[in-house]
C-alpha positions in Angstrom: 3.0 -47.7 -46.2 -0.5 -48.9 -45.3 1.4 -51.6 -42.9 3.8 -49.1 -41.4 0.8 -46.8 -40.4 -1.2 -49.9 -39.0 2.1 -50.5 -36.8 2.4 -47.2 -36.0 -1.6 -47.1 -35.0 -0.4 -50.3 -32.7 2.6 -48.7 -30.7 1.9 -46.1 -28.4 5.3 -44.8 -29.3 4.1 -44.1 -32.9 1.0 -42.7 -31.8 2.4 -38.8 -31.6 4.0 -39.3 -35.1 0.6 -40.4 -36.2 -1.2 -37.5 -34.8 1.5 -35.0 -36.5 0.6 -36.6 -40.0 -3.0 -36.5 -39.6 -2.8 -32.7 -38.4 -0.4 -32.0 -41.6 -3.0 -33.6 -43.6 -5.8 -31.9 -42.3 -4.2 -28.3 -42.6 -3.5 -29.5 -46.0 -6.9 -30.3 -46.8 -8.6 -26.9 -44.9 -6.1 -25.0 -47.5 -6.8 -27.0 -50.9 -10.5 -26.4 -50.1 -10.0 -22.9 -49.3 -8.3 -22.4 -52.5 -10.9 -24.0 -54.4 -13.6 -21.9 -53.0 -11.3 -18.9 -53.7 -11.3 -20.2 -57.5 -14.8 -20.5 -57.7 -16.4 -17.2 -55.9 -13.7 -15.2 -57.7 -14.3 -16.4 -60.9 -10.9 -17.8 -61.6 -12.1 -21.1 -63.0 -13.9 -19.4 -65.5 -11.1 -17.2 -66.2 -8.6 -20.5 -66.8 -10.9 -22.1 -68.7 -11.2 -19.0 -71.4 -8.1 -19.2 -73.6 -8.4 -15.6 -75.0 -8.6 -14.2 -71.3 -5.5 -16.3 -70.4 -3.6 -15.3 -73.4 -4.6 -11.6 -72.8 -3.0 -12.0 -69.2 -0.2 -13.4 -70.0 0.4 -10.9 -72.8 -0.2 -8.1 -70.2 2.7 -9.8 -67.9 5.5 -8.4 -70.4 8.9 -9.7 -69.3 7.1 -11.8 -66.5 4.9 -13.6 -68.8 7.4 -16.6 -68.7 7.3 -17.0 -64.9 3.4 -16.3 -65.4 3.1 -19.2 -67.9 4.9 -21.7 -65.6 3.0 -20.5 -62.5 0.1 -21.7 -64.8 1.4 -24.9 -65.8 2.4 -26.0 -62.5 -1.2 -25.0 -60.7 -3.0 -27.1 -63.3 -0.8 -30.0 -62.4 -1.3 -29.5 -58.8 -5.0 -28.4 -58.6 -6.0 -29.2 -62.2 -8.4 -26.2 -62.7 -7.9 -26.6 -66.4 -6.7 -29.0 -68.7 -3.1 -29.8 -69.4 -3.3 -30.1 -73.0 -5.0 -26.6 -73.1 -2.0 -25.0 -71.2 0.6 -27.0 -73.5 -1.1 -26.1 -76.6 -1.1 -22.5 -75.7 2.5 -22.2 -74.7 3.2 -23.2 -78.0 0.9 -20.5 -79.3 1.9 -18.0 -77.2 6.0 -18.6 -77.8 6.8 -20.8 -80.4 8.4 -24.4 -80.3 11.6 -23.9 -78.4 10.8 -21.4 -75.7 7.3 -23.2 -75.6 8.6 -26.5 -75.0 11.0 -25.3 -72.3 8.5 -23.3 -70.5 6.2 -26.2 -70.6 8.5 -28.5 -69.4 9.9 -26.8 -66.4 6.3 -26.1 -65.2 5.1 -29.8 -65.6 8.4 -30.9 -64.0 7.6 -28.5 -60.7 4.3 -29.2 -60.5 5.1 -33.1 -60.9 7.6 -32.6 -58.1 5.2 -30.9 -56.2 2.7 -33.6 -56.2 5.3 -36.4 -55.5 6.9 -34.4 -52.4 3.1 -33.7 -51.0 2.6 -37.6 -51.7 6.4 -38.3 -50.0 5.4 -36.0 -46.9 1.9 -36.9 -45.9 1.9 -40.6 -47.1 -0.9 -42.7 -47.7 -3.7 -40.9 -46.0 -3.2 -38.0 -48.4 -3.0 -40.3 -51.4 -6.3 -41.9 -50.5 -7.8 -38.0 -51.0 -6.5 -37.9 -54.5 -6.8 -41.2 -56.0 -9.6 -43.3 -56.2 -9.4 -47.1 -55.1 -9.5 -48.5 -58.4 -6.8 -46.2 -59.9 -4.7 -47.2 -57.0 -5.5 -50.9 -57.5 -4.6 -50.6 -60.9 -1.1 -49.1 -60.3 -0.3 -50.3 -57.3 2.6 -52.9 -59.2 4.4 -49.6 -59.3 5.0 -49.4 -55.6 6.8 -52.8 -55.6 8.8 -52.1 -58.7 12.3 -51.0 -58.6 13.0 -50.4 -62.5 12.9 -46.7 -63.8 12.5 -47.7 -67.3 8.6 -49.1 -66.4 7.8 -45.6 -64.7 9.1 -44.1 -67.6 7.1 -45.6 -70.0 4.0 -44.9 -68.4 4.8 -41.2 -68.6 6.0 -41.3 -72.0 2.6 -43.2 -73.4 -0.7 -40.9 -73.9 -3.7 -41.7 -71.9 -2.2 -42.6 -68.6 -2.9 -40.3 -65.5 0.3 -38.7 -65.3 -0.6 -36.2 -62.3 -2.2 -38.8 -60.4 0.7 -41.4 -60.9 2.8 -38.6 -58.9 1.0 -39.0 -56.0 1.6 -42.9 -56.2 5.2 -42.8 -56.8 5.4 -40.8 -53.6 4.4 -43.7 -51.7 7.3 -45.8 -53.7 10.8 -46.3 -53.8 11.8 -43.7 -56.2 14.2 -40.6 -55.0 13.0 -37.0 -56.0 15.9 -37.1 -58.2 15.0 -40.3 -59.8 11.5 -38.8 -60.1 12.5 -35.9 -61.5 14.8 -37.1 -64.2 12.1 -39.8 -65.4 9.1 -37.3 -65.3 10.7 -34.5 -67.1 12.3 -36.8 -69.8 8.9 -39.0 -70.0 6.6 -36.0 -70.5 8.6 -34.6 -73.4 6.9 -36.4 -76.3 3.3 -35.1 -75.1 4.9 -31.7 -74.5 6.8 -31.6 -77.9 3.3 -32.8 -79.3 1.3 -30.1 -78.0 3.7 -27.0 -78.0 4.2 -27.9 -81.9 0.8 -27.8 -82.2 -0.1 -24.6 -80.7 2.9 -23.1 -82.9 1.4 -24.2 -85.9 -2.0 -22.7 -84.9 -0.2 -19.5 -84.1 1.6 -19.3 -87.8 -1.4 -20.7 -89.7 0.2 -23.6 -90.8 -2.9 -25.6 -91.1 -1.4 -28.7 -93.2 1.1 -29.8 -90.3 -1.3 -29.2 -87.7 -4.0 -31.4 -89.1 -1.3 -34.0 -89.7 0.0 -33.7 -86.1 -3.8 -33.8 -84.9 -4.2 -36.8 -86.9 -1.2 -38.7 -85.7 -2.2 -37.9 -82.0 -5.6 -39.2 -82.5 -4.5 -42.4 -84.2 -1.9 -42.9 -81.4 -4.7 -42.0 -78.5 -7.6 -44.2 -80.2 -5.0 -47.3 -80.1 -3.6 -46.6 -76.8 -7.6 -46.5 -75.7 -8.5 -49.6 -77.7 -5.6 -51.5 -76.2 -5.3 -50.1 -72.7 -5.9 -53.2 -70.7 -3.3 -54.9 -73.0 -0.9 -52.3 -72.6 -1.3 -52.2 -68.7 -1.1 -55.9 -68.6 2.3 -56.0 -70.9 3.5 -53.1 -68.2 2.5 -55.4 -65.2 4.2 -58.5 -66.8 7.4 -56.4 -67.0 7.1 -55.4 -63.1 6.5 -59.1 -62.4 9.5 -60.4 -64.4 11.7 -57.6 -62.9 10.9 -58.4 -59.4 11.6 -62.1 -60.0 14.9 -61.4 -61.1 
């Protein structure tokens, strides 16, 4: 993508297209900046951080609470005003395991596709605004990898910045349909864990909640301890696939 932009910059015929790209990027930055100011000025950031207030708000929507929760999940993926783990947990607490998993999955998938599509539409200049250089360098191998299974693993394993990965993958080879299928199924493990935790808390099943939390802590601790080795292993898989 960077090489393509450089060629466009050197090619007079590509100049109008480059100008349109930067204009779109500028408009997007202005829009996101405006929304951020609105969130802080109106106190919506504090609202999202208060689980009790969010719960009461969704309950007040009645039949529209499903749509409201999905929108909340989409917003946290795209704008990240609240931790995604909190929203996933809240889904299980409010709606139970089955409906909670369904609503969480729908919201996460829509939000992920928005990030992916923004990256696909605006390219490297947009991604550079949201992804720091070190993270981009860590996962640069994904842009040269043509196997979907590796991407699925990154979404499946806890501890990887999935929302950021959506932006990075938008620069790669995956189609929107492929990405949607991988994102929806890859996030499912974490979604089930969080939703079940919320459902256990709602029904005051503290023993299974404690066991679930303990298992999650063990998995996360293991991945954090061996994060570099896991990433090296994933990169080696990518290299082997490319050599084939």
